[in-house]
C-alpha positions, -999 to 999 in steps of 0.1 A, spaced: -654 -551 725 -683 -542 753 -700 -509 743 -705 -482 766 -740 -476 779 -761 -451 761 -762 -415 773 -797 -419 784 -788 -448 809 -760 -429 822 -782 -398 831 -807 -421 846 -781 -435 869 -769 -400 879 -806 -391 887 -810 -367 858 -843 -378 840 -844 -349 814 -823 -330 790 -790 -319 803 -793 -288 825 -776 -255 817 -758 -229 837 -777 -198 846 -775 -171 816 -754 -149 840 -726 -173 843 -728 -192 811 -695 -192 792 -708 -205 759 -741 -191 751 -766 -214 729 -771 -205 692 -801 -182 687 -830 -193 667 -826 -161 645 -792 -148 641 -774 -125 615 -740 -133 604 -716 -105 590 -683 -118 576 -659 -90 570 -629 -99 544 -600 -76 540 -587 -71 506 -558 -88 490 -525 -69 491 -527 -34 470 -502 -18 449 -506 13 473 -496 -9 502 -466 -22 486 -456 10 474 -460 30 506 -488 52 491 -517 67 509 -546 48 494 -577 68 489 -597 69 457 -566 85 441 -539 65 456 -556 31 452 -549 14 420 -560 -20 427 -543 -53 436 -507 -62 434 -499 -95 418 -495 -111 455 -528 -96 462 -546 -112 432 -531 -147 444 -542 -140 481 -577 -137 467 -576 -165 445 -567 -188 472 -594 -175 495 -619 -181 465 -607 -217 460 -610 -223 498 -647 -211 497 -656 -234 468 -639 -263 484 -654 -257 520 -688 -241 513 -683 -224 545 -701 -193 533 -730 -209 512 -764 -194 516 -747 -157 515 -777 -134 510 -758 -103 500 -722 -91 492 -711 -55 498 -676 -39 492 -658 -6 497 -657 15 468 -619 15 466 -605 -6 437 -586 -30 460 -616 -39 479 -638 -43 446 -612 -64 428 -610 -88 457 -647 -91 457 -648 -98 419 -621 -126 423 -640 -142 450 -675 -139 435 -677 -173 419 -679 -187 457 -706 -164 464 -724 -164 433 -757 -170 447 -758 -135 464 -750 -116 430 -724 -91 426 -712 -69 453 -730 -38 461 -704 -8 466 -708 12 499 -683 41 508 -692 36 545 -669 3 542 -640 24 529 -607 27 548 -604 58 566 -608 89 546 -574 105 538 -588 138 524 -558 160 511 -533 132 519 -548 108 492 -522 95 468 -492 111 487 -462 88 497 -462 83 534 -429 101 536 -445 133 518 -475 126 540 -451 134 573 -435 164 556 -466 180 549 -491 172 577 -466 161 605 -473 131 624 -507 128 640 -511 102 670 -545 87 674 -534 71 706 -529 107 720 -559 125 705 -582 101 684 -603 132 673 -577 148 651 -582 143 615 -555 126 593 -552 156 572 -575 185 560 -608 170 545 -602 137 561 -611 118 590 -604 113 626 -601 80 642 -633 87 664 -653 97 632 -641 65 614 -648 42 643 -683 59 644 -689 53 608 -680 17 607 -702 11 638 -730 28 617 -725 7 586 -725 -27 604 -757 -17 624 -775 -8 595 -762 -38 573 -773 -63 600 -807 -47 605 -813 -48 566 -803 -83 567 -819 -99 599 -814 -136 599 -791 -137 570 -755 -140 562 -737 -110 546 -701 -106 532 -685 -75 531 -651 -69 515 -632 -40 532 -600 -29 550 -580 -36 579 -590 -4 596 -625 -14 592 -620 -48 608 -602 -29 637 -628 -3 642 -655 -32 641 -638 -49 675 -635 -14 691 -671 -6 684 -686 -38 687 -670 -55 718 -668 -42 754 -637 -25 750 -629 4 773 -634 37 754 -602 60 756 -580 31 761 -562 36 723 -565 18 695 -560 -20 693 -532 -21 669 -542 -54 654 -522 -71 626 -552 -79 601 -538 -101 572 -548 -94 538 -580 -116 527 -584 -126 561 -620 -136 574 -636 -118 606 -670 -130 615 -695 -113 637 -729 -127 648 -757 -106 660 -791 -118 679 -813 -107 706 -782 -106 730 -762 -84 708 -730 -88 688 -706 -118 693 -673 -125 676 -670 -157 660 -636 -157 644 -609 -131 637 -581 -131 610 -588 -164 596 -563 -169 568 -560 -209 566 -562 -204 529 -527 -189 530 -509 -213 552 -486 -225 526 -476 -192 513 -441 -180 524 -457 -147 534 -491 -132 537 
């Protein structure tokens, strides 16, 4: 079977003598990979007992992973061991809440070169204040039904955070973490709200449009890249390791 001519010959026939020309940066849709880039992978925790029981899961209400959550985290660990996709991780961080710390501990064998996770409260879900540990039905009876799409500055409950304050906190911890680990790969075990807040603060999303209302799955991977041009979303809600489970 005749073989096609090499690429160099095709370029010469077309009058192209050097490497392929690229579109100008202002109109280029796929930017080149920077020589130095920082990658931050956000991992949502596995299903927690407070998620399944309808309990506000702050430091009091969170009692760790459900059986399903443990299985989800084990699936993620096995995937990462098989693929090696997070090899070279320089540091691991986790929210101080038990559901995130337990997920990090289960996945740790796939990230062993980075050492144990460092707990960071700035990676926590939105601080619930006096609502912590209540059933959500009790929360509504006691504190009403705040609506962050109407007023993102209202706090969840006394002593708790507003959506605006939460997004600001997440933006701060991601910025500080990326500065601390320039040119490295970092993995952070966190929460669905943290993932959503990362998109709101790092993407060019119009302020005041309301929340994104994403369905971020348990043990999903969301990956960010930061280089001289700013932040870039590489993937969101990657749950390939859960594809054969009946439900996530």
